[in-house]
PANULO-498456 format. One record per residue (C-alpha): residue in one letter; x negated, y, z negated; residue number from 1. Coordinates in nm, 3 decimals, decimal comma. Layout:
BEGIN
SITE  rest  east  north  up  nr
SITE  a  X  Y  Z  NUM
...
! end
This chain:
BEGIN
SITE  rest  east  north  up  nr
SITE  h  -5,556  7,454  -4,274  1
SITE  g  -5,656  7,826  -4,207  2
SITE  g  -5,821  7,883  -4,542  3
SITE  d  -5,996  7,524  -4,548  4
SITE  t  -6,192  7,548  -4,215  5
SITE  d  -6,502  7,632  -4,418  6
SITE  g  -6,482  7,390  -4,709  7
SITE  d  -6,286  7,164  -4,912  8
SITE  h  -6,036  7,218  -5,206  9
SITE  a  -6,200  7,173  -5,541  10
SITE  g  -6,043  6,968  -5,805  11
SITE  d  -6,013  7,248  -6,048  12
SITE  g  -5,798  7,461  -5,794  13
SITE  a  -6,101  7,663  -5,652  14
SITE  v  -6,197  7,651  -5,306  15
SITE  g  -6,590  7,558  -5,266  16
SITE  n  -6,775  7,714  -4,982  17
SITE  p  -7,145  7,732  -4,935  18
SITE  p  -7,341  8,040  -5,002  19
SITE  d  -7,389  8,293  -4,725  20
SITE  i  -7,728  8,387  -4,570  21
SITE  n  -7,793  8,651  -4,849  22
SITE  g  -7,744  8,403  -5,128  23
SITE  a  -7,382  8,525  -5,236  24
SITE  s  -7,132  8,270  -5,303  25
SITE  k  -6,805  8,234  -5,092  26
SITE  r  -6,645  8,023  -5,376  27
SITE  l  -6,292  8,140  -5,421  28
SITE  a  -6,023  8,072  -5,685  29
SITE  s  -5,695  7,947  -5,569  30
SITE  s  -5,582  8,316  -5,589  31
SITE  g  -5,856  8,401  -5,367  32
SITE  t  -6,061  8,590  -5,611  33
SITE  p  -6,440  8,534  -5,566  34
SITE  l  -6,607  8,333  -5,827  35
SITE  r  -6,973  8,433  -5,933  36
SITE  p  -7,222  8,145  -5,927  37
SITE  a  -7,349  8,009  -6,237  38
SITE  q  -7,633  8,168  -6,423  39
SITE  p  -7,917  8,054  -6,638  40
SITE  q  -7,838  8,058  -7,003  41
SITE  g  -8,076  8,199  -7,291  42
SITE  v  -8,385  8,389  -7,278  43
SITE  p  -8,602  8,270  -6,986  44
SITE  e  -8,990  8,225  -7,035  45
SITE  a  -9,094  8,450  -6,760  46
SITE  g  -8,932  8,778  -6,924  47
SITE  p  -8,636  8,924  -7,101  48
SITE  l  -8,411  9,029  -6,822  49
SITE  m  -8,283  8,826  -6,532  50
SITE  i  -8,089  8,951  -6,239  51
SITE  g  -7,939  8,620  -6,103  52
SITE  r  -8,049  8,265  -5,986  53
SITE  g  -8,353  8,249  -6,229  54
SITE  r  -8,514  8,585  -6,081  55
SITE  m  -8,680  8,818  -6,323  56
SITE  a  -8,639  9,197  -6,314  57
SITE  e  -9,009  9,223  -6,262  58
SITE  q  -9,013  9,605  -6,206  59
SITE  m  -8,748  9,687  -6,449  60
SITE  v  -8,940  9,570  -6,757  61
SITE  q  -9,302  9,606  -6,769  62
SITE  v  -9,577  9,703  -7,033  63
SITE  t  -9,651  10,084  -6,978  64
SITE  y  -9,849  10,132  -7,299  65
SITE  n  -9,992  9,917  -7,563  66
SITE  a  -10,245  9,956  -7,839  67
SITE  q  -10,373  9,677  -8,063  68
SITE  h  -10,450  9,828  -8,434  69
SITE  k  -10,628  9,698  -8,700  70
SITE  i  -10,475  9,714  -9,060  71
SITE  p  -10,436  10,084  -9,100  72
SITE  w  -10,578  10,094  -9,446  73
SITE  h  -10,878  9,916  -9,580  74
SITE  w  -11,162  9,997  -9,846  75
SITE  p  -11,199  10,357  -9,778  76
SITE  v  -10,841  10,421  -9,912  77
SITE  p  -10,901  10,268  -10,270  78
SITE  a  -11,254  10,415  -10,276  79
SITE  y  -11,120  10,782  -10,186  80
SITE  l  -10,846  10,730  -10,463  81
SITE  v  -11,134  10,666  -10,715  82
SITE  t  -11,381  10,942  -10,598  83
SITE  k  -11,093  11,222  -10,595  84
SITE  g  -10,978  11,095  -10,934  85
SITE  i  -11,359  11,163  -11,060  86
SITE  a  -11,373  11,483  -10,895  87
SITE  a  -11,047  11,603  -11,029  88
SITE  g  -11,080  11,432  -11,371  89
SITE  i  -11,410  11,609  -11,454  90
SITE  f  -11,282  11,949  -11,354  91
SITE  l  -10,968  11,899  -11,558  92
SITE  l  -11,155  11,798  -11,854  93
SITE  l  -11,394  12,091  -11,867  94
SITE  a  -11,129  12,329  -11,786  95
SITE  i  -10,870  12,229  -12,027  96
SITE  g  -11,157  12,185  -12,295  97
SITE  y  -11,302  12,521  -12,244  98
SITE  g  -10,988  12,693  -12,186  99
SITE  l  -10,821  12,561  -12,504  100
SITE  g  -11,128  12,621  -12,707  101
SITE  l  -11,202  12,245  -12,769  102
SITE  i  -11,552  12,275  -12,637  103
SITE  a  -11,804  12,550  -12,615  104
SITE  f  -11,986  12,651  -12,297  105
SITE  d  -12,295  12,433  -12,231  106
SITE  a  -12,519  12,492  -11,932  107
SITE  a  -12,607  12,136  -11,878  108
SITE  s  -12,251  12,010  -11,904  109
SITE  f  -12,087  12,260  -11,690  110
SITE  v  -12,361  12,264  -11,418  111
SITE  g  -12,407  11,897  -11,432  112
SITE  g  -12,037  11,798  -11,442  113
SITE  g  -11,952  12,074  -11,177  114
SITE  l  -12,224  11,931  -10,952  115
SITE  l  -12,068  11,582  -10,972  116
SITE  s  -11,726  11,729  -10,925  117
SITE  v  -11,824  11,895  -10,603  118
SITE  l  -12,036  11,584  -10,484  119
SITE  f  -11,724  11,350  -10,542  120
SITE  t  -11,500  11,592  -10,367  121
SITE  l  -11,718  11,605  -10,059  122
SITE  v  -11,736  11,216  -10,070  123
SITE  t  -11,356  11,209  -10,080  124
SITE  t  -11,329  11,437  -9,780  125
SITE  g  -11,574  11,222  -9,598  126
SITE  l  -11,395  10,905  -9,661  127
SITE  l  -11,060  11,080  -9,559  128
SITE  v  -11,205  11,182  -9,223  129
SITE  y  -11,380  10,839  -9,162  130
SITE  d  -11,046  10,664  -9,241  131
SITE  l  -10,887  10,871  -8,968  132
SITE  e  -11,138  10,701  -8,715  133
SITE  r  -11,102  11,005  -8,494  134
SITE  p  -11,265  11,307  -8,681  135
SITE  e  -11,089  11,550  -8,454  136
SITE  r  -10,768  11,452  -8,601  137
SITE  f  -10,863  11,631  -8,922  138
SITE  l  -10,902  11,958  -8,736  139
SITE  r  -10,560  11,899  -8,586  140
SITE  i  -10,426  11,867  -8,944  141
SITE  v  -10,590  12,201  -9,051  142
SITE  f  -10,529  12,409  -8,749  143
SITE  r  -10,192  12,264  -8,644  144
SITE  p  -10,013  12,165  -8,976  145
SITE  q  -9,691  11,988  -9,026  146
SITE  w  -9,599  12,127  -9,354  147
SITE  r  -9,337  11,852  -9,427  148
SITE  s  -9,626  11,597  -9,424  149
SITE  w  -9,800  11,530  -9,778  150
SITE  l  -10,115  11,446  -9,567  151
SITE  v  -10,125  11,814  -9,451  152
SITE  r  -10,031  11,929  -9,815  153
SITE  g  -10,308  11,701  -9,958  154
SITE  a  -10,572  11,824  -9,715  155
SITE  f  -10,511  12,198  -9,822  156
SITE  l  -10,493  12,090  -10,180  157
SITE  l  -10,855  11,932  -10,131  158
SITE  i  -10,976  12,250  -9,941  159
SITE  g  -10,836  12,486  -10,217  160
SITE  f  -10,983  12,265  -10,503  161
SITE  s  -11,323  12,223  -10,312  162
SITE  t  -11,330  12,611  -10,256  163
SITE  v  -11,264  12,700  -10,628  164
SITE  v  -11,488  12,435  -10,779  165
SITE  g  -11,768  12,496  -10,532  166
SITE  a  -11,747  12,880  -10,613  167
SITE  w  -11,746  12,801  -10,986  168
SITE  w  -12,035  12,569  -10,974  169
SITE  i  -12,245  12,815  -10,760  170
SITE  l  -12,192  13,082  -11,027  171
SITE  e  -12,291  12,856  -11,297  172
SITE  a  -12,588  12,717  -11,130  173
SITE  g  -12,704  13,075  -11,021  174
SITE  a  -12,667  13,216  -11,363  175
SITE  l  -12,881  12,896  -11,504  176
SITE  l  -13,148  12,977  -11,234  177
SITE  e  -13,128  13,351  -11,317  178
SITE  f  -13,025  13,450  -10,969  179
SITE  w  -12,772  13,696  -11,110  180
SITE  s  -12,664  13,823  -11,444  181
SITE  n  -12,498  13,575  -11,684  182
SITE  d  -12,247  13,836  -11,763  183
SITE  v  -12,089  13,803  -11,420  184
SITE  t  -12,046  13,429  -11,453  185
SITE  t  -11,920  13,467  -11,800  186
SITE  a  -11,639  13,702  -11,681  187
SITE  l  -11,540  13,484  -11,398  188
SITE  r  -11,575  13,145  -11,570  189
SITE  l  -11,233  13,132  -11,724  190
SITE  p  -11,030  13,255  -11,445  191
SITE  l  -11,191  13,033  -11,201  192
SITE  l  -11,138  12,736  -11,440  193
SITE  w  -10,766  12,821  -11,481  194
SITE  i  -10,702  12,869  -11,101  195
SITE  g  -10,879  12,543  -11,041  196
SITE  a  -10,693  12,331  -11,296  197
SITE  p  -10,360  12,315  -11,112  198
SITE  l  -10,547  12,267  -10,766  199
SITE  a  -10,731  11,977  -10,952  200
SITE  l  -10,399  11,836  -11,074  201
SITE  g  -10,249  11,868  -10,737  202
SITE  t  -10,552  11,686  -10,581  203
SITE  a  -10,522  11,381  -10,829  204
SITE  v  -10,120  11,385  -10,798  205
SITE  y  -10,039  11,449  -10,416  206
SITE  t  -10,123  11,079  -10,309  207
SITE  a  -9,816  10,972  -10,503  208
SITE  f  -9,615  11,192  -10,267  209
SITE  l  -9,801  11,089  -9,965  210
SITE  f  -9,748  10,720  -10,051  211
SITE  g  -9,388  10,783  -10,106  212
SITE  q  -9,346  10,899  -9,746  213
SITE  a  -9,469  10,541  -9,641  214
SITE  e  -9,125  10,398  -9,625  215
SITE  g  -9,262  10,042  -9,538  216
SITE  r  -9,453  10,026  -9,847  217
SITE  d  -9,186  9,973  -10,130  218
SITE  l  -9,436  9,932  -10,397  219
SITE  w  -9,573  10,275  -10,359  220
SITE  q  -9,226  10,419  -10,395  221
SITE  s  -9,283  10,421  -10,786  222
SITE  t  -9,181  10,720  -10,993  223
SITE  l  -9,444  10,631  -11,233  224
SITE  l  -9,723  10,696  -10,973  225
SITE  p  -9,773  11,072  -11,012  226
SITE  a  -9,827  11,030  -11,397  227
SITE  h  -10,037  10,719  -11,351  228
SITE  l  -10,267  10,905  -11,095  229
SITE  i  -10,318  11,186  -11,363  230
SITE  v  -10,412  10,915  -11,620  231
SITE  q  -10,647  10,755  -11,382  232
SITE  a  -10,817  11,079  -11,293  233
SITE  l  -10,885  11,173  -11,676  234
SITE  m  -11,012  10,817  -11,729  235
SITE  a  -11,242  10,816  -11,440  236
SITE  g  -11,374  11,195  -11,500  237
SITE  s  -11,426  11,135  -11,874  238
SITE  a  -11,608  10,789  -11,799  239
SITE  v  -11,849  10,988  -11,549  240
SITE  m  -11,914  11,272  -11,811  241
SITE  l  -11,998  10,997  -12,058  242
SITE  l  -12,258  10,856  -11,793  243
SITE  l  -12,390  11,213  -11,757  244
SITE  d  -12,439  11,226  -12,137  245
SITE  a  -12,659  10,920  -12,102  246
SITE  a  -12,885  11,114  -11,882  247
SITE  l  -12,866  11,454  -12,016  248
SITE  a  -12,773  11,419  -12,389  249
SITE  l  -12,474  11,655  -12,374  250
SITE  p  -12,359  11,844  -12,691  251
SITE  a  -12,149  11,666  -12,932  252
SITE  d  -11,828  11,840  -12,869  253
SITE  v  -11,857  11,764  -12,512  254
SITE  v  -11,905  11,392  -12,575  255
SITE  g  -11,668  11,388  -12,847  256
SITE  l  -11,381  11,517  -12,631  257
SITE  s  -11,492  11,298  -12,329  258
SITE  a  -11,497  10,989  -12,548  259
SITE  a  -11,147  11,066  -12,706  260
SITE  v  -10,991  11,128  -12,355  261
SITE  f  -11,182  10,817  -12,199  262
SITE  f  -11,065  10,558  -12,463  263
SITE  g  -10,721  10,724  -12,490  264
SITE  t  -10,654  10,691  -12,118  265
SITE  v  -10,780  10,336  -12,092  266
SITE  v  -10,524  10,234  -12,349  267
SITE  f  -10,246  10,448  -12,181  268
SITE  d  -10,353  10,325  -11,831  269
SITE  l  -10,343  9,956  -11,957  270
SITE  i  -9,995  10,014  -12,082  271
SITE  m  -9,884  10,154  -11,762  272
SITE  v  -10,018  9,888  -11,561  273
SITE  v  -9,892  9,592  -11,745  274
SITE  a  -9,560  9,716  -11,886  275
SITE  g  -9,493  9,979  -11,612  276
SITE  e  -9,633  9,882  -11,273  277
SITE  f  -9,566  9,513  -11,317  278
SITE  g  -9,369  9,468  -11,612  279
SITE  m  -9,054  9,635  -11,486  280
SITE  p  -8,823  9,490  -11,235  281
SITE  h  -8,876  9,634  -10,901  282
SITE  a  -8,601  9,792  -10,682  283
SITE  s  -8,657  9,607  -10,381  284
SITE  e  -8,763  9,253  -10,271  285
SITE  a  -9,056  9,391  -10,080  286
SITE  a  -9,198  9,573  -10,377  287
SITE  a  -9,145  9,264  -10,596  288
SITE  r  -9,333  9,042  -10,350  289
SITE  a  -9,626  9,296  -10,349  290
SITE  a  -9,628  9,306  -10,733  291
SITE  h  -9,616  8,927  -10,753  292
SITE  e  -9,900  8,910  -10,503  293
SITE  i  -10,108  9,119  -10,737  294
SITE  s  -10,031  8,955  -11,055  295
SITE  h  -9,971  8,595  -10,974  296
SITE  g  -10,065  8,569  -10,589  297
SITE  r  -10,365  8,657  -10,356  298
SITE  y  -10,512  8,918  -10,586  299
SITE  r  -10,449  8,751  -10,906  300
SITE  r  -10,805  8,681  -11,007  301
SITE  m  -10,894  9,045  -10,914  302
SITE  y  -10,614  9,172  -11,109  303
SITE  r  -10,678  8,942  -11,427  304
SITE  f  -11,040  8,945  -11,451  305
SITE  g  -11,139  9,259  -11,260  306
SITE  v  -10,860  9,496  -11,366  307
SITE  l  -10,742  9,367  -11,726  308
SITE  l  -11,059  9,220  -11,838  309
SITE  v  -11,344  9,419  -11,690  310
SITE  g  -11,163  9,760  -11,642  311
SITE  h  -10,965  9,753  -11,982  312
SITE  a  -11,052  9,486  -12,226  313
SITE  l  -11,410  9,516  -12,208  314
SITE  p  -11,428  9,905  -12,229  315
SITE  l  -11,199  9,872  -12,564  316
SITE  l  -11,443  9,595  -12,708  317
SITE  l  -11,748  9,806  -12,638  318
SITE  w  -11,566  10,103  -12,800  319
SITE  a  -11,528  9,908  -13,099  320
SITE  i  -11,889  9,808  -13,108  321
SITE  g  -11,990  10,165  -13,054  322
SITE  g  -12,347  10,331  -12,941  323
SITE  p  -12,461  10,507  -12,655  324
SITE  i  -12,547  10,191  -12,438  325
SITE  a  -12,209  10,028  -12,501  326
SITE  t  -12,023  10,356  -12,408  327
SITE  a  -12,213  10,389  -12,093  328
SITE  v  -12,142  10,009  -11,996  329
SITE  a  -11,783  10,067  -12,098  330
SITE  a  -11,764  10,382  -11,852  331
SITE  v  -11,912  10,191  -11,555  332
SITE  a  -11,677  9,894  -11,621  333
SITE  a  -11,355  10,103  -11,639  334
SITE  v  -11,451  10,264  -11,299  335
SITE  i  -11,518  9,936  -11,143  336
SITE  g  -11,168  9,803  -11,279  337
SITE  l  -10,995  10,114  -11,147  338
SITE  y  -11,130  10,054  -10,799  339
SITE  l  -11,024  9,682  -10,804  340
SITE  y  -10,688  9,805  -10,906  341
SITE  e  -10,668  10,067  -10,635  342
SITE  y  -10,787  9,805  -10,385  343
SITE  a  -10,509  9,538  -10,480  344
SITE  f  -10,237  9,820  -10,508  345
SITE  v  -10,326  9,941  -10,153  346
SITE  m  -10,384  9,608  -9,989  347
SITE  a  -10,110  9,376  -10,123  348
SITE  p  -9,889  9,274  -9,849  349
SITE  q  -9,520  9,424  -9,888  350
SITE  e  -9,350  9,249  -9,609  351
SITE  v  -9,047  9,025  -9,681  352
SITE  p  -9,078  8,694  -9,481  353
SITE  n  -8,786  8,631  -9,224  354
SITE  s  -8,539  8,391  -9,366  355
! end
């Protein structure tokens, strides 16, 4: 009985012994191999890791850093898309129109339009800094840039564009106020417009590549987005120029070019929205879910009544009616519709529910 002095033979061939004073089991198999005691199964309520007999590894697993965040994008993002589209669109319209000889120079058009382009560029920068929530992060982007990030590239495109458009507007305003000779402004006007045109184009387009780096937002991975942003910028810029005409009575060639670009881009934008962004099949379930949320889900009223009806159908109807008042209302409606579209596009959830 030498091996049985401390316990009894178990029916399964193991020898059952009570645990020692340290809690370790002395239960042995018939071969003499120690057997581990039974452990709790599944994930315990107290924590994810256990070290035996229901005890949690309290010092092995603990929260060392945690920060609760709000949704990382809200109204400033769609607002900045509209304001930078207006700024870039106005400059592109004047630069291309004057550079290709489609419009003649007019002080009211160039000084007034240039001022609006500068102001909307400043508003765009302010919205970006505000959306960062910590303004010093913008300085980090400038002084410690990560050039592979389109956030950095976009910031420098905005800086370059605002510098050129600001210098151009100062020259035009100074000549109008007779601070310096008009000959200097005339000599520098076309070079500055051609230098600023690609910067304005980059300012309008870079957000598509920035959104493309957001891997968790599949709807933003659209190859149609760069071209769509150019169309939206020209639509918004020409709309604001038509509103400027209502205030300053611009020359017929500037109004004619603005109206042609405006109503042409409204039609083209409608086709891109309906047949492009929401008419084509999407590459992933997350993108399809986001598109469905816009067209048939949470944002369907905003999309159908705000984007399609107010932002596109109403401007085209007013265009058919004609007249300065109808044109001004059409311009306002298109800008409102653009903002509502950008809001739905940015805010639509793109997560796929767990199956």
